[in-house]
TISEKOL-522525 format. One record per residue (C-alpha): residue in three letters; residue number from 1; x, y, z. Coordinates in nm, 4 decimals. Layout:
<martors>
> type, seq, xx, yy, zz
> Ala, NUM, X, Y, Z
...
</martors>
This chain:
<martors>
> type, seq, xx, yy, zz
> Met, 1, -0.5537, 6.9461, 3.5979
> Gln, 2, -0.2673, 6.8384, 3.8247
> Lys, 3, -0.4845, 6.8425, 4.1324
> Arg, 4, -0.7304, 6.6263, 3.9615
> Gly, 5, -0.4748, 6.3792, 3.8561
> Thr, 6, -0.3089, 6.3502, 4.1932
> Lys, 7, -0.6432, 6.3046, 4.3594
> Ala, 8, -0.7259, 5.9887, 4.1612
> Asn, 9, -0.3676, 5.8555, 4.0913
> Met, 10, -0.4983, 5.6302, 3.8376
> Pro, 11, -0.8401, 5.7429, 3.7466
> Pro, 12, -1.1096, 5.5212, 3.6041
> Pro, 13, -1.0887, 5.4322, 3.2272
> Ala, 14, -1.0726, 5.7569, 3.0627
> Thr, 15, -1.3642, 5.9042, 2.8670
> Thr, 16, -1.1200, 6.0470, 2.6112
> Asn, 17, -1.0494, 5.6955, 2.4900
> Leu, 18, -1.4207, 5.6550, 2.4097
> Gly, 19, -1.4856, 5.9923, 2.2861
> Tyr, 20, -1.7935, 6.0426, 2.5039
> Thr, 21, -1.8897, 6.0337, 2.8713
> Pro, 22, -2.0689, 5.7031, 2.9713
> Pro, 23, -2.4122, 5.7568, 3.1361
> Asp, 24, -2.3207, 5.5477, 3.4481
> Gly, 25, -2.6896, 5.4562, 3.4863
> Gly, 26, -3.0303, 5.4897, 3.3212
> Trp, 27, -3.0618, 5.2253, 3.0534
> Gly, 28, -2.7226, 5.1032, 3.1634
> Trp, 29, -2.8792, 4.8962, 3.4425
> Ala, 30, -3.1043, 4.7171, 3.1881
> Val, 31, -2.7817, 4.6352, 3.0027
> Val, 32, -2.6330, 4.5042, 3.3230
> Phe, 33, -2.9374, 4.2742, 3.3718
> Gly, 34, -2.9013, 4.1495, 3.0044
> Ser, 35, -2.5224, 4.0782, 3.0756
> Phe, 36, -2.6197, 3.9065, 3.4061
> Ile, 37, -2.8315, 3.6676, 3.1928
> Ser, 38, -2.5737, 3.6162, 2.9117
> Ile, 39, -2.2927, 3.5719, 3.1632
> Gly, 40, -2.4933, 3.3431, 3.3789
> Phe, 41, -2.5824, 3.0977, 3.0971
> Ser, 42, -2.2230, 3.1167, 2.9431
> Tyr, 43, -2.0448, 2.9934, 3.2693
> Ala, 44, -2.3233, 2.7915, 3.4389
> Phe, 45, -2.4678, 2.6029, 3.1439
> Pro, 46, -2.1744, 2.3713, 3.0530
> Lys, 47, -2.1419, 2.2803, 3.4289
> Ser, 48, -2.5121, 2.2055, 3.4754
> Leu, 49, -2.5204, 1.9544, 3.1919
> Thr, 50, -2.3135, 1.6949, 3.3944
> Ile, 51, -2.6410, 1.5790, 3.5515
> Tyr, 52, -2.7404, 1.4050, 3.2243
> Phe, 53, -2.3973, 1.2451, 3.1739
> Lys, 54, -2.4679, 0.9103, 3.3400
> Glu, 55, -2.7805, 0.8381, 3.1422
> Ile, 56, -2.6194, 0.9420, 2.8186
> Gln, 57, -2.3253, 0.7291, 2.8892
> Glu, 58, -2.5441, 0.4291, 2.9444
> Tyr, 59, -2.7538, 0.5134, 2.6405
> Phe, 60, -2.4571, 0.5180, 2.4014
> Ser, 61, -2.2559, 0.2512, 2.5984
> Ile, 62, -1.9461, 0.4789, 2.6197
> Ser, 63, -1.6831, 0.5523, 2.8883
> Tyr, 64, -1.6943, 0.8235, 3.1401
> Ser, 65, -1.3993, 1.0142, 2.9796
> Gln, 66, -1.5878, 1.0130, 2.6436
> Ile, 67, -1.8980, 1.1677, 2.7757
> Ala, 68, -1.6804, 1.4078, 2.9800
> Trp, 69, -1.5612, 1.5628, 2.6464
> Val, 70, -1.9040, 1.7131, 2.5794
> Ser, 71, -1.8681, 1.9696, 2.8414
> Ser, 72, -1.4930, 2.0044, 2.7847
> Ile, 73, -1.5447, 2.0722, 2.4177
> Met, 74, -1.8154, 2.3260, 2.4985
> Leu, 75, -1.5893, 2.5196, 2.7383
> Ala, 76, -1.2876, 2.4973, 2.5061
> Thr, 77, -1.4963, 2.6265, 2.2082
> Met, 78, -1.6323, 2.8999, 2.4234
> Tyr, 79, -1.2857, 3.0293, 2.5234
> Ala, 80, -1.1335, 2.9681, 2.1725
> Gly, 81, -1.4203, 3.1442, 2.0214
> Gly, 82, -1.3251, 3.4705, 2.1904
> Pro, 83, -1.1298, 3.6240, 1.9097
> Val, 84, -1.4185, 3.5534, 1.6610
> Ser, 85, -1.6697, 3.6966, 1.8969
> Ser, 86, -1.4506, 4.0006, 1.9509
> Ile, 87, -1.4085, 4.0598, 1.5746
> Leu, 88, -1.7918, 4.0346, 1.5384
> Val, 89, -1.8519, 4.2774, 1.8279
> Asn, 90, -1.5993, 4.5278, 1.6858
> Arg, 91, -1.7808, 4.5146, 1.3497
> Tyr, 92, -2.1536, 4.4886, 1.4433
> Gly, 93, -2.1876, 4.5654, 1.8120
> Ser, 94, -2.3034, 4.3493, 2.1141
> Arg, 95, -2.6829, 4.3259, 2.0411
> Pro, 96, -2.6823, 4.1237, 1.7138
> Val, 97, -2.3932, 3.9068, 1.8294
> Val, 98, -2.5609, 3.8030, 2.1583
> Ile, 99, -2.8957, 3.7339, 1.9773
> Val, 100, -2.7247, 3.5098, 1.7103
> Gly, 101, -2.5356, 3.3365, 1.9982
> Gly, 102, -2.8591, 3.2618, 2.1809
> Leu, 103, -3.0060, 3.1153, 1.8581
> Met, 104, -2.7083, 2.9024, 1.8037
> Val, 105, -2.7180, 2.7482, 2.1575
> Gly, 106, -3.0972, 2.7034, 2.1325
> Val, 107, -3.0663, 2.5205, 1.7850
> Ala, 108, -2.7752, 2.3239, 1.9119
> Met, 109, -2.9675, 2.1816, 2.2091
> Val, 110, -3.2776, 2.1043, 2.0053
> Thr, 111, -3.0688, 1.9231, 1.7343
> Ala, 112, -2.8701, 1.7340, 2.0172
> Ser, 113, -3.1962, 1.6015, 2.1384
> Phe, 114, -3.2238, 1.3860, 1.8163
> Gly, 115, -2.8620, 1.2746, 1.8331
> Thr, 116, -2.7882, 0.9162, 1.7505
> Thr, 117, -2.4049, 0.9033, 1.8366
> Ile, 118, -2.1854, 1.0733, 2.0836
> Leu, 119, -2.0185, 1.2518, 1.7916
> His, 120, -2.3428, 1.4152, 1.7125
> Leu, 121, -2.3356, 1.5689, 2.0793
> Tyr, 122, -1.9787, 1.6648, 2.0370
> Leu, 123, -2.0604, 1.8744, 1.7296
> Cys, 124, -2.4052, 2.0099, 1.8453
> Val, 125, -2.3554, 2.0684, 2.2070
> Gly, 126, -1.9727, 2.1050, 2.2187
> Val, 127, -1.8898, 2.3017, 1.9064
> Ile, 128, -2.2101, 2.4839, 1.7856
> Gly, 129, -2.3268, 2.5418, 2.1556
> Gly, 130, -1.9764, 2.6500, 2.2600
> Phe, 131, -1.9533, 2.9160, 1.9819
> Gly, 132, -2.3019, 3.0365, 2.0895
> Leu, 133, -2.1850, 3.0794, 2.4398
> Ala, 134, -1.8753, 3.2643, 2.3284
> Phe, 135, -2.1098, 3.4940, 2.1298
> Asn, 136, -2.2859, 3.5636, 2.4699
> Leu, 137, -1.9887, 3.5988, 2.6977
> Gln, 138, -1.7575, 3.8638, 2.5220
> Pro, 139, -2.0310, 4.1152, 2.4108
> Ala, 140, -2.1933, 4.1045, 2.7558
> Leu, 141, -1.8505, 4.1890, 2.9122
> Thr, 142, -1.7719, 4.4540, 2.6482
> Ile, 143, -2.0918, 4.6582, 2.6574
> Ile, 144, -2.0713, 4.7338, 3.0369
> Gly, 145, -1.7620, 4.9461, 2.9607
> Lys, 146, -1.9633, 5.1438, 2.7009
> Tyr, 147, -2.2403, 5.2435, 2.9673
> Phe, 148, -2.0367, 5.2665, 3.2849
> Leu, 149, -1.7205, 5.4610, 3.4069
> Val, 150, -1.7595, 5.5589, 3.7655
> Lys, 151, -1.9775, 5.2790, 3.8711
> Arg, 152, -1.8222, 5.0174, 3.6414
> Pro, 153, -1.6778, 4.7890, 3.9184
> Ile, 154, -2.0169, 4.7607, 4.0639
> Ala, 155, -2.1785, 4.6871, 3.7327
> Asn, 156, -1.9198, 4.4217, 3.6552
> Gly, 157, -1.9681, 4.2732, 3.9961
> Leu, 158, -2.3444, 4.2436, 3.9527
> Ala, 159, -2.3130, 4.1048, 3.5973
> Met, 160, -2.0637, 3.8389, 3.6991
> Ala, 161, -2.2948, 3.7330, 3.9844
> Gly, 162, -2.5128, 3.5726, 3.7194
> Ser, 163, -2.2821, 3.2669, 3.7101
> Pro, 164, -2.3490, 3.1340, 4.0682
> Val, 165, -2.7052, 3.2448, 4.0523
> Phe, 166, -2.7778, 3.0565, 3.7250
> Leu, 167, -2.5664, 2.7587, 3.8477
> Ser, 168, -2.7807, 2.7253, 4.1602
> Thr, 169, -3.0923, 2.7557, 3.9457
> Leu, 170, -3.0041, 2.5388, 3.6473
> Ala, 171, -2.8930, 2.2443, 3.8618
> Pro, 172, -3.2374, 2.1711, 4.0248
> Leu, 173, -3.4118, 2.2604, 3.7068
> Asn, 174, -3.2028, 1.9959, 3.5059
> Gln, 175, -3.2667, 1.7423, 3.7736
> Phe, 176, -3.6525, 1.8152, 3.7371
> Leu, 177, -3.6388, 1.7867, 3.3599
> Phe, 178, -3.4306, 1.4774, 3.3746
> Asp, 179, -3.6821, 1.2977, 3.6100
> His, 180, -3.9714, 1.3852, 3.4026
> Phe, 181, -3.8544, 1.3868, 3.0383
> Gly, 182, -3.5216, 1.2106, 3.0364
> Trp, 183, -3.2125, 1.3496, 2.8593
> Arg, 184, -3.3732, 1.3988, 2.5058
> Gly, 185, -3.6755, 1.5836, 2.6340
> Ser, 186, -3.4645, 1.7840, 2.8646
> Phe, 187, -3.2322, 1.8884, 2.5833
> Leu, 188, -3.5288, 1.9942, 2.3663
> Thr, 189, -3.6662, 2.2097, 2.6639
> Leu, 190, -3.3230, 2.3516, 2.7368
> Gly, 191, -3.3099, 2.4655, 2.3703
> Gly, 192, -3.6085, 2.6886, 2.4352
> Val, 193, -3.4708, 2.8039, 2.7730
> Met, 194, -3.1556, 2.9180, 2.5948
> Leu, 195, -3.3447, 3.1374, 2.3680
> Asn, 196, -3.3680, 3.3794, 2.6702
> Cys, 197, -3.0291, 3.4849, 2.5639
> Cys, 198, -3.1904, 3.6530, 2.2623
> Val, 199, -3.4009, 3.8543, 2.5078
> Ala, 200, -3.0809, 3.9484, 2.7062
> Gly, 201, -2.9185, 4.0497, 2.3825
> Ser, 202, -3.2194, 4.2775, 2.2806
> Leu, 203, -3.1651, 4.4725, 2.5983
> Met, 204, -2.7994, 4.5664, 2.4814
> Arg, 205, -2.9004, 4.8450, 2.2625
> Pro, 206, -2.6131, 5.0596, 2.1194
> Ile, 207, -2.5373, 5.3709, 2.3234
> Glu, 208, -2.6259, 5.7130, 2.1924
> Ile, 209, -2.2967, 5.8906, 2.1602
> Lys, 210, -2.2671, 6.2614, 2.2058
> Met, 211, -1.9254, 6.3249, 2.0654
> Lys, 212, -1.6930, 6.5675, 2.2241
> Leu, 213, -1.3715, 6.7348, 2.1003
> Pro, 214, -1.0643, 6.5578, 2.2233
> Val, 215, -0.8426, 6.7615, 2.4579
> Ser, 216, -0.4821, 6.6710, 2.4588
> Lys, 217, -0.4219, 6.7657, 2.8230
> Thr, 218, -0.6493, 6.4829, 2.9390
> Thr, 219, -0.4074, 6.2207, 2.8120
> Asp, 220, -0.2252, 6.2829, 3.1375
> Glu, 221, -0.5167, 6.1324, 3.3161
> Asn, 222, -0.5345, 5.8177, 3.1178
> Asn, 223, -0.5075, 5.4826, 3.2719
> Ala, 224, -0.2591, 5.2191, 3.1999
> Gly, 225, -0.4523, 5.1160, 2.8936
> Glu, 226, -0.4139, 5.4656, 2.7273
> Leu, 227, -0.0440, 5.4971, 2.7873
> Asp, 228, 0.0188, 5.2633, 2.4989
> Val, 229, -0.0533, 5.3298, 2.1287
> Thr, 230, -0.4140, 5.3334, 2.0412
> Pro, 231, -0.5428, 5.0869, 1.7784
> Gln, 232, -0.5772, 5.3774, 1.5188
> Thr, 233, -0.2140, 5.4993, 1.5556
> Ala, 234, -0.0860, 5.1445, 1.5878
> Glu, 235, -0.2425, 5.0560, 1.2535
> Ser, 236, -0.1066, 5.3649, 1.0769
> Lys, 237, 0.2391, 5.2619, 1.1889
> Gln, 238, 0.1978, 4.9047, 1.0555
> Ser, 239, 0.1746, 4.7771, 0.7084
> Gly, 240, 0.0794, 4.4527, 0.5207
> Cys, 241, -0.0460, 4.1626, 0.7157
> Ala, 242, -0.0377, 4.3197, 1.0608
> Ala, 243, -0.2452, 4.6153, 0.9474
> Lys, 244, -0.5069, 4.3943, 0.8006
> Ile, 245, -0.5342, 4.1865, 1.1175
> Asn, 246, -0.5599, 4.5079, 1.3177
> Gln, 247, -0.8677, 4.6024, 1.1210
> Phe, 248, -1.0496, 4.3139, 1.2847
> Ile, 249, -0.8753, 4.2613, 1.6252
> Asp, 250, -0.6143, 4.4720, 1.7986
> Val, 251, -0.3080, 4.2499, 1.8049
> Ser, 252, -0.0991, 4.5450, 1.9000
> Leu, 253, -0.2084, 4.4586, 2.2544
> Phe, 254, 0.0695, 4.2018, 2.2719
> Lys, 255, 0.3101, 4.4940, 2.2945
> His, 256, 0.1100, 4.6379, 2.5892
> Arg, 257, 0.3005, 4.5917, 2.9079
> Gly, 258, 0.0013, 4.5735, 3.1428
> Phe, 259, -0.1901, 4.3320, 2.9208
> Leu, 260, 0.1178, 4.0917, 2.9036
> Ile, 261, 0.1553, 4.1102, 3.2897
> Tyr, 262, -0.2192, 4.0265, 3.3205
> Leu, 263, -0.1909, 3.7389, 3.0713
> Val, 264, 0.1129, 3.5661, 3.2330
> Gly, 265, -0.0440, 3.5994, 3.5819
> Asn, 266, -0.3780, 3.4524, 3.4661
> Val, 267, -0.2234, 3.1621, 3.2897
> Leu, 268, -0.0468, 3.0564, 3.6100
> Met, 269, -0.3723, 3.1219, 3.8103
> Phe, 270, -0.5957, 2.9115, 3.5851
> Phe, 271, -0.3964, 2.5968, 3.6213
> Gly, 272, -0.5212, 2.5890, 3.9733
> Phe, 273, -0.8486, 2.7830, 3.9562
> Phe, 274, -1.1242, 2.5360, 3.8629
> Ala, 275, -0.9949, 2.2054, 4.0042
> Pro, 276, -1.0650, 2.2828, 4.3634
> Val, 277, -1.4268, 2.3364, 4.2781
> Val, 278, -1.4548, 2.0205, 4.0702
> Phe, 279, -1.2927, 1.7925, 4.3395
> Leu, 280, -1.4514, 1.9521, 4.6541
> Ala, 281, -1.7363, 1.7038, 4.6759
> Pro, 282, -1.5190, 1.3973, 4.5903
> Tyr, 283, -1.2643, 1.5109, 4.8416
> Ala, 284, -1.5275, 1.5170, 5.1059
> Lys, 285, -1.6586, 1.1711, 5.0181
> His, 286, -1.2969, 1.0534, 5.0245
> Gln, 287, -1.2861, 1.1577, 5.3914
> Gly, 288, -1.5905, 0.9462, 5.4773
> Ile, 289, -1.8545, 1.2142, 5.4480
> Asp, 290, -2.1920, 1.1145, 5.3121
> Glu, 291, -2.3118, 1.2335, 4.9646
> Tyr, 292, -2.5713, 1.4827, 5.0960
> Ser, 293, -2.3278, 1.6653, 5.3309
> Ala, 294, -2.0655, 1.6647, 5.0588
> Ala, 295, -2.3111, 1.8217, 4.8005
> Phe, 296, -2.4020, 2.0745, 5.0689
> Leu, 297, -2.0492, 2.2030, 5.0741
> Leu, 298, -2.1004, 2.3136, 4.7026
> Ser, 299, -2.4253, 2.4851, 4.7985
> Ile, 300, -2.2370, 2.6875, 5.0741
> Phe, 301, -1.9700, 2.7665, 4.8260
> Ala, 302, -2.2187, 2.8850, 4.5648
> Leu, 303, -2.4142, 3.1000, 4.8172
> Val, 304, -2.1061, 3.2877, 4.9428
> Asp, 305, -1.9795, 3.3241, 4.5842
> Met, 306, -2.3198, 3.4731, 4.4896
> Phe, 307, -2.2866, 3.7553, 4.7370
> Ala, 308, -1.9155, 3.7916, 4.7167
> Arg, 309, -1.9202, 3.9138, 4.3570
> Pro, 310, -2.1338, 4.2233, 4.3832
> Gly, 311, -1.9817, 4.2938, 4.7230
> Thr, 312, -1.6402, 4.2861, 4.5721
> Gly, 313, -1.7658, 4.5249, 4.3034
> Leu, 314, -1.8716, 4.7757, 4.5733
> Val, 315, -1.5422, 4.7537, 4.7557
> Ala, 316, -1.3415, 4.7921, 4.4270
> Asn, 317, -1.5424, 5.1004, 4.3437
> Thr, 318, -1.4256, 5.2951, 4.6625
> Arg, 319, -1.1669, 5.5785, 4.6290
> Trp, 320, -0.9146, 5.3696, 4.8330
> Ile, 321, -0.9203, 5.0578, 4.6115
> Arg, 322, -0.9986, 5.1782, 4.2601
> Pro, 323, -0.6829, 5.3739, 4.1941
> Lys, 324, -0.4756, 5.0629, 4.2618
> Ile, 325, -0.7174, 4.8002, 4.1690
> Gln, 326, -0.4527, 4.5796, 4.0142
> Tyr, 327, -0.3252, 4.5191, 4.3687
> Phe, 328, -0.6739, 4.4249, 4.4770
> Phe, 329, -0.6859, 4.1503, 4.2063
> Ser, 330, -0.3388, 4.0308, 4.3089
> Phe, 331, -0.4519, 3.9970, 4.6556
> Ala, 332, -0.7664, 3.7950, 4.5546
> Val, 333, -0.5536, 3.5544, 4.3572
> Thr, 334, -0.3089, 3.5090, 4.6468
> Tyr, 335, -0.5918, 3.4640, 4.8930
> Asn, 336, -0.7348, 3.1802, 4.6757
> Gly, 337, -0.4021, 3.0081, 4.6890
> Leu, 338, -0.3704, 3.0408, 5.0552
> Cys, 339, -0.7195, 2.8855, 5.0940
> His, 340, -0.6204, 2.5812, 4.8824
> Val, 341, -0.3023, 2.5328, 5.0717
> Met, 342, -0.4790, 2.5314, 5.4143
> Cys, 343, -0.7662, 2.3102, 5.3075
> Pro, 344, -0.5933, 1.9709, 5.3642
> Leu, 345, -0.4783, 2.1049, 5.7048
> Leu, 346, -0.8389, 2.1608, 5.8301
> Pro, 347, -0.9804, 1.8636, 6.0232
> Gly, 348, -1.3095, 1.7004, 5.9638
> Tyr, 349, -1.6379, 1.8206, 5.8018
> Ser, 350, -1.6379, 2.1406, 6.0031
> Gly, 351, -1.2984, 2.2241, 5.8535
> Leu, 352, -1.4428, 2.1726, 5.5046
> Val, 353, -1.7353, 2.3964, 5.5846
> Val, 354, -1.4962, 2.6732, 5.6792
> Tyr, 355, -1.2930, 2.6115, 5.3740
> Ala, 356, -1.6053, 2.6310, 5.1520
> Val, 357, -1.7001, 2.9653, 5.3028
> Phe, 358, -1.3532, 3.1245, 5.2554
> Phe, 359, -1.3114, 2.9646, 4.9215
> Gly, 360, -1.6435, 3.0904, 4.8079
> Leu, 361, -1.5385, 3.4413, 4.9066
> Ala, 362, -1.2091, 3.4163, 4.7386
> Phe, 363, -1.3490, 3.2632, 4.4174
> Gly, 364, -1.6247, 3.5373, 4.3925
> Met, 365, -1.3569, 3.8125, 4.4557
> Val, 366, -1.1390, 3.6823, 4.1481
> Cys, 367, -1.4447, 3.6461, 3.9294
> Ala, 368, -1.5745, 3.9893, 4.0007
> Leu, 369, -1.2359, 4.1438, 3.9369
> Leu, 370, -1.1189, 3.9233, 3.6513
> Phe, 371, -1.2477, 4.1442, 3.3613
> Glu, 372, -1.2716, 4.4641, 3.5421
> Thr, 373, -0.8917, 4.4829, 3.5939
> Leu, 374, -0.8403, 4.3959, 3.2195
> Met, 375, -1.0602, 4.6936, 3.1190
> Asp, 376, -0.8801, 4.9057, 3.3710
> Leu, 377, -0.5541, 4.8186, 3.1938
> Val, 378, -0.6446, 4.8504, 2.8295
> Gly, 379, -0.9349, 5.0852, 2.8293
> Ala, 380, -1.3040, 5.0218, 2.7227
> Gln, 381, -1.2225, 5.0897, 2.3544
> Arg, 382, -0.9674, 4.8033, 2.3345
> Phe, 383, -1.1452, 4.5683, 2.5870
> Ser, 384, -1.3283, 4.3634, 2.3194
> Ser, 385, -0.9991, 4.2700, 2.1474
> Ala, 386, -0.8300, 4.2208, 2.4803
> Val, 387, -1.0784, 3.9728, 2.6165
> Gly, 388, -1.0867, 3.7809, 2.2972
> Leu, 389, -0.7115, 3.7383, 2.2964
> Ala, 390, -0.6948, 3.6675, 2.6651
> Thr, 391, -0.9616, 3.3790, 2.6545
> Ile, 392, -0.8008, 3.1953, 2.3674
> Ile, 393, -0.4662, 3.1829, 2.5476
> Glu, 394, -0.6262, 3.0982, 2.8861
> Cys, 395, -0.8095, 2.8122, 2.7137
> Gly, 396, -0.5146, 2.5891, 2.7509
> Pro, 397, -0.4706, 2.6094, 3.1283
> Val, 398, -0.8544, 2.5986, 3.1831
> Leu, 399, -0.8732, 2.2654, 2.9961
> Leu, 400, -0.5498, 2.1132, 3.1281
> Gly, 401, -0.5813, 2.2266, 3.4977
> Pro, 402, -0.8478, 1.9661, 3.6137
> Pro, 403, -0.7070, 1.6624, 3.4226
> Ile, 404, -0.3571, 1.7298, 3.5640
> Ser, 405, -0.5044, 1.7770, 3.9129
> Gly, 406, -0.6932, 1.4513, 3.8744
> Leu, 407, -0.3661, 1.2826, 3.7570
> Leu, 408, -0.2087, 1.3889, 4.0980
> Val, 409, -0.4981, 1.2201, 4.2830
> Asp, 410, -0.4479, 0.9005, 4.0776
> Ile, 411, -0.0707, 0.9072, 4.1455
> Phe, 412, -0.0833, 0.9737, 4.5123
> Met, 413, -0.4229, 0.8227, 4.5911
> Asp, 414, -0.5051, 1.1423, 4.8037
> Tyr, 415, -0.6613, 1.4689, 4.7235
> Lys, 416, -0.4459, 1.6768, 4.9519
> Tyr, 417, -0.1499, 1.6854, 4.7153
> Met, 418, -0.3837, 1.8188, 4.4514
> Tyr, 419, -0.5040, 2.1052, 4.6709
> Phe, 420, -0.1392, 2.1804, 4.7573
> Ala, 421, -0.0468, 2.1965, 4.3861
> Cys, 422, -0.3515, 2.4200, 4.2916
> Gly, 423, -0.2590, 2.6495, 4.5981
> Val, 424, 0.1035, 2.6839, 4.4857
> Met, 425, 0.0005, 2.7672, 4.1261
> Met, 426, -0.2320, 3.0355, 4.2418
> Leu, 427, 0.0233, 3.1786, 4.4917
> Ala, 428, 0.2730, 3.1892, 4.2125
> Gly, 429, 0.0284, 3.3728, 3.9899
> Gly, 430, -0.0664, 3.6137, 4.2704
> Ile, 431, 0.2796, 3.6965, 4.3782
> Phe, 432, 0.3911, 3.7475, 4.0135
> Leu, 433, 0.0975, 3.9987, 3.9691
> Phe, 434, 0.1864, 4.1757, 4.2976
> Ile, 435, 0.5506, 4.2209, 4.2021
> Met, 436, 0.5044, 4.3164, 3.8320
> Asn, 437, 0.2060, 4.5449, 3.9027
> Tyr, 438, 0.4226, 4.7347, 4.1522
> Tyr, 439, 0.6975, 4.7913, 3.8859
> Asn, 440, 0.4231, 4.8690, 3.6288
> Tyr, 441, 0.2725, 5.1451, 3.8516
> Arg, 442, 0.6197, 5.2957, 3.9040
> Trp, 443, 0.6933, 5.2854, 3.5225
> Leu, 444, 0.3564, 5.4413, 3.4554
> Glu, 445, 0.4188, 5.7293, 3.6960
> Lys, 446, 0.7597, 5.7911, 3.5419
> Glu, 447, 0.6205, 5.8048, 3.1960
> Gln, 448, 0.3382, 6.0331, 3.3055
> Thr, 449, 0.5885, 6.2747, 3.4739
> Gln, 450, 0.8112, 6.2631, 3.1563
> Arg, 451, 0.5047, 6.3498, 2.9325
> Lys, 452, 0.4171, 6.6420, 3.1583
> Val, 453, 0.7780, 6.7677, 3.1394
> Glu, 454, 0.7752, 6.7288, 2.7592
> Gly, 455, 0.4438, 6.9145, 2.7469
> Leu, 456, 0.5710, 7.2030, 2.9486
> Glu, 457, 0.8796, 7.2242, 2.7230
> Ile, 458, 0.6746, 7.2280, 2.4103
> Gly, 459, 0.4406, 7.4865, 2.5735
> Leu, 460, 0.7449, 7.7113, 2.6497
> Ala, 461, 0.8900, 7.6644, 2.3052
> Asn, 462, 0.5496, 7.7661, 2.1497
> Glu, 463, 0.5390, 8.0804, 2.3792
> Glu, 464, 0.8947, 8.1658, 2.2660
> Asp, 465, 0.7974, 8.1310, 1.8992
> Lys, 466, 0.4964, 8.3549, 1.9538
> Asp, 467, 0.7106, 8.6196, 2.1307
> Asn, 468, 0.9607, 8.5971, 1.8316
> Glu, 469, 0.6822, 8.6414, 1.5838
> Glu, 470, 0.5503, 8.9407, 1.7644
> Glu, 471, 0.8929, 9.1009, 1.7718
> Ile, 472, 0.9363, 9.0439, 1.4032
> Lys, 473, 0.5996, 9.1986, 1.3263
> Leu, 474, 0.6853, 9.5061, 1.5496
> Ser, 475, 1.0137, 9.5513, 1.3703
> Thr, 476, 0.8653, 9.5289, 1.0268
> Glu, 477, 0.6026, 9.7764, 1.1251
> Glu, 478, 0.8670, 10.0339, 1.2505
> Glu, 479, 1.0637, 9.9881, 0.9274
> Glu, 480, 0.7544, 10.0613, 0.7144
> Lys, 481, 0.6878, 10.3781, 0.9152
</martors>
């Protein structure tokens, strides 16, 4: 057992936490395809709706900030709905939750096509549609960990590639629908398109579990997620309100060292994560570049991002990277920050093309590793609760990041300070993750060594007890004779 443990250093999420060995293939690839669809719609759909904003703004005679709240509310609800989605997944499984989510988004878009006020769109598209997307995102991420262990980074990378693929598909589709049917007819059509999430959900069938007896020795091989108290033992140690909450979502994760490190690093990162994408085309136009060339930068970015995600999954699955995958994620975040800091220093349109390529690679790396590293920390069994708690906390910086960045542009009348600020925030997050993961790995090794020593001591004590019992039996037998 020691040889096996030293070979892997930090093995993939342990099967002992699940109680079975994931198949790492078979129907699992159909599940990855279903997750590809669900994740693609969840991340790409709110962004693609911006094509309709100008006509809706003129139709209702409202300001740009008012119409911008439609996608903002949708994204905020998608992130804030994480814990609700996690509770439902823990109770009912991924398949029914994704199907209900697809129905919610479809009904929301159809209802919104009959809207008479902007408040109607806030409620239908923003709130109902946002919850529907939340019910698509978390279950799709969770079920991958049920089907995959050895090939999980590859599976996560392929599933996360759905976002750039669907964004590059939905953008021209929405433009086509808008040109032919207007925003009302387009929303009605999109309601039907979003029902494909129900098809994706139907692919996520519950895994057939062949239970195996737990072996205490294998706890030495558990990853960071299993060094903490499991939800069941945590619940047994708690009473009252905390125990009741733990029945629905595992709030004991807030005592998990690795989860807290991940959370703090991500909060710092998300303040500068999305704004550089949002302002890339406006920044190019600000430098005197024409609209088509500016839009082409986003196409380059999306194309590189599309291939970077599965490629990152392949690299993360290698025996050199996976044992210390937290360092790889820290590098990806730091690399993003360096790209943003260098962007204003690159001259002309050719410089922006170079930035779009490197930024697309960096963005794809972070997205491919974002949830894989979380699952590596907490284990597949607790991942559903972890992603729900993480998304609701990350909701704040996700929403505030772009407006704060826009404020910097308004104050300085230049985009370069915005890119510097985003770069610094991401560098801070990356450096924090590097340092804290270094100490976390060291602490985990000490704890693992300590448990091995304690295990040996217990074993020796048990052997001594057995020897004493045998001596007592022999002495009693001699006395009887």
